[in-house]
C-alpha positions, 0 to 999 in steps of 0.5 A: 569472477566468482566472487564478483558474481557473488556480489551482484547476486548479493546487490541484485536480492536487496531492496533498491534504496532511492529518495523520492524528489518531493516537489517533483512528484508532487508536480506530477501529482497536480497534473491535470492529465491526473483523475481530478477526484485523485487531486481532490483526495490528495489533502487527506491522504497526503501522498507525497508524505506517505511516499517520505516516510516509506522512502520509495523512490525512482527506479524501484519495484513497487506492490500494491496490495488490493489496489482497488481503483488505483489511487496509490498505483497511480501515486506508486507510477509517479514516484519509481518513475520510467525506470521503475515498475508497479504491479497492481493486485485485486483478487477477483472478489475485490474487483467485481464488488459494487457492481465491478467498481473498481475493475470500471476504476481500474481499466479506466486508470490505465487505457491506453497505457497512460502509466505504462510502468503499471502492471495490473495483477488480478489474481488473489494475495495468496497466487500472486505470481510473483517471485520471492524476495523480487519486490523492493516494496509494498503498500496496502491502503485502508485494507487490512481492517477487512481483512482481520475484521472479517475472516480473522487471525490466520486469514491475516496472517496468510496476508501478512505472509504473502507480502513477506515472500515477495518482499527482498531483505531488507524491503518495506511495507506500508500499512495504511489503516484507519484506526479502531478504540478498544472496546468499539465494534470495530468490524461494524465501523471498518476500523481496527486498533493499531496495537492489533496491525502491530501485533500481526505484523510482527508476529509475521516477521516484520520489524515495525521501524516507524509509526507515523503520525502523518495521517492523524485526525484527532477531530475522529473520535474513532465511534463513527462508520468510516462511512459516515459523512462525518467522518468519510474522506477525513478519518484518524489513520495510522500509517506504519512503515513494516522491514522484511528483516534483511 
């Protein structure tokens, strides 16, 4: 009996491995019940392909880090399904910025329990209130550059360490960001060099399992700010699949 309990405990500590039904997910994301603005962004953000790369699927417990208005929160909600769980994390600073735009957006998205498997975490990244080793997968989209550029290496390591802690051994962390070029003022451009993101991830203990090109856009020459009308919504982006060693 003790041996069986030990085995069950070990299995519970491992990340759930599930494969998303890409066709079913694409159908769910195309529904008119989903915000029209989200659907318009899908062509460049490629949510189904991103979920495939990261290996997220039904029944998983996942975390959207700095969820902002919740674009990926909703994608994750459909990906993990009724048997899964999504935590949408935002600090109070993120919720209040731009006259509370993110607070309004995430509140509207979750109003009336529309995404029943989603729970808001309105807490700082260093104090999410999640048990260590309790999350199968996590994602952060277009946020790492702000942490690294705005607050420095120590803050970047603290950010990554917080995710590492809550992930189960073998859990996956997906990092999406705007590609920056060496020699550019990437802080001003709101970009980051992919090599820096990889370096920081490895320093935090992650293994880089995949460096996907699914969000690449060679038409972006990395010299413009991401809010420039010429590239806004169409920047060249990297997608890193990081794994916490098992």
